[in-house]
C-alpha positions in Angstrom: 149.3 84.2 70.9 151.9 81.4 71.0 149.1 78.9 71.9 147.3 79.6 68.7 150.4 79.4 66.5 151.4 76.0 68.0 148.1 74.3 67.6 147.8 71.5 65.0 144.0 71.8 64.9 143.1 74.9 63.0 139.5 75.1 64.3 140.2 77.4 67.2 142.4 79.8 65.3 139.7 79.9 62.5 137.0 80.8 65.1 139.3 83.4 66.8 140.0 85.0 63.4 136.3 84.9 62.4 135.2 86.6 65.7 137.9 89.3 65.3 137.0 89.8 61.7 133.3 90.1 62.6 134.1 92.9 65.1 136.2 94.8 62.5 133.6 94.5 59.8 130.8 95.6 62.1 132.8 98.6 63.4 133.7 99.8 59.9 130.4 99.3 58.2 128.4 100.6 61.2 130.5 103.8 61.3 129.9 104.5 57.6 126.2 103.7 57.8 125.8 105.9 60.9 127.6 108.8 59.3 125.7 108.7 56.0 122.3 107.3 57.0 122.1 107.5 60.8 121.7 103.7 61.1 123.7 101.0 62.8 124.5 97.9 60.9 122.0 95.9 62.9 119.3 98.5 62.3 120.0 98.2 58.5 119.9 94.4 58.7 116.5 94.6 60.5 115.2 96.9 57.8 116.6 94.7 55.0 114.9 91.6 56.4 111.6 93.6 56.5 112.2 94.8 52.9 112.6 91.2 51.8 109.6 89.9 53.6 106.1 89.3 52.2 104.1 92.5 52.5 107.2 94.1 54.1 106.3 92.8 57.6 107.5 90.2 60.0 106.6 89.3 63.6 109.2 90.1 66.2 109.8 86.3 66.7 110.4 85.9 62.9 112.8 88.9 62.9 114.6 87.5 66.0 115.1 84.2 64.1 116.4 86.0 61.1 118.8 88.1 63.1 119.8 85.3 65.5 118.8 87.3 68.6 115.8 87.5 71.0 112.4 89.0 70.4 113.1 91.4 73.3 116.2 92.6 71.4 114.1 93.2 68.3 111.6 95.2 70.4 114.5 97.4 71.6 116.0 97.8 68.1 112.6 98.6 66.5 111.6 101.3 69.0 113.9 104.0 67.7 113.2 103.0 64.1 109.5 103.4 64.9 110.0 106.9 66.3 111.9 107.9 63.1 108.9 106.6 61.1 110.9 103.8 59.4 108.9 101.0 60.8 105.4 100.7 62.2 103.3 98.1 64.0 100.5 96.0 62.5 98.2 93.8 64.6 97.1 90.4 63.2 93.5 90.6 62.1 92.8 87.1 63.5 94.9 87.2 66.6 95.3 90.5 68.5 98.1 89.1 70.6 100.3 88.8 67.4 101.8 92.0 66.0 104.1 92.6 63.1 107.0 95.0 62.5 106.1 96.7 59.2 108.4 98.6 56.9 107.0 102.1 56.1 107.5 103.9 52.7 110.1 106.1 54.4 111.9 103.0 55.7 111.8 101.4 52.3 113.5 104.4 50.7 116.1 104.5 53.5 116.8 100.7 52.9 117.4 101.3 49.2 119.8 104.2 49.9 121.6 102.5 52.8 121.9 99.2 51.0 123.7 101.0 48.2 126.1 102.4 50.8 126.5 99.0 52.4 127.3 97.4 49.1 129.9 100.0 48.2 131.5 99.7 51.7 131.5 95.9 51.4 133.2 96.2 48.1 135.8 98.6 49.3 136.4 96.5 52.5 138.1 93.7 50.5 139.6 95.4 47.5 142.9 96.5 49.1 143.9 93.1 50.1 142.1 90.3 48.2 141.4 89.2 44.7 138.0 88.7 43.3 138.6 84.9 43.4 139.6 85.1 47.1 136.5 87.0 47.9 134.4 84.5 46.1 136.1 81.6 48.0 135.5 83.3 51.3 131.8 83.9 50.4 131.4 80.3 49.4 133.1 79.0 52.6 131.1 81.2 54.9 127.9 80.3 52.9 128.5 76.7 53.7 128.9 77.5 57.4 125.5 79.3 57.4 123.5 77.5 54.7 120.9 75.9 57.0 120.4 78.9 59.2 117.4 81.3 58.9 118.0 84.9 57.9 119.8 85.0 54.6 119.8 88.4 52.8 121.3 87.0 49.5 
C-alpha cells in the first residue's frame, strides 16, 4: 500500500479504488437482487437493456456491446433467463442466421420490480457516507469516463 500512497500521479490509485469499488458495489447489489428477485446484477442489466430496446429485443452481439462482454457470454447469461421464461428467442424474418434475445411479459414485470429494488439499494448504498452533491459529482465524473461507450441505462 505504501507504493500507492507515495505516488505523485493519482491515475493508478484512482483506477485501483475504482476497481475495488466496482467489486463492492457488485457484491452488495447482486446479493440483494438475488435474495429478493433471484437475479444477479448482470442478469438484471441484461433485462434492463432489453427493456430499453426497440420492440424489447436485441441481438446477442448488440447485447454484448451494451454490456461490454462477448456474445458467447450473453448466450450463457441468457440461457437460465430463457428457462425461467424471462427472455425468449426471435429469428430475423429476413436472415435466419440472425436471432434476437426478446424480453417476455414475465421478464418485463420482473425488470420493473427488480429495477425498483436496484434503485432503492443504489440510494441506500451512498446515503451513509456521502452528500447529495458528492453523489452528483461522482455521477458526473463517471459519466464523463463512459460518455462515448455503448450501453447506457440512463
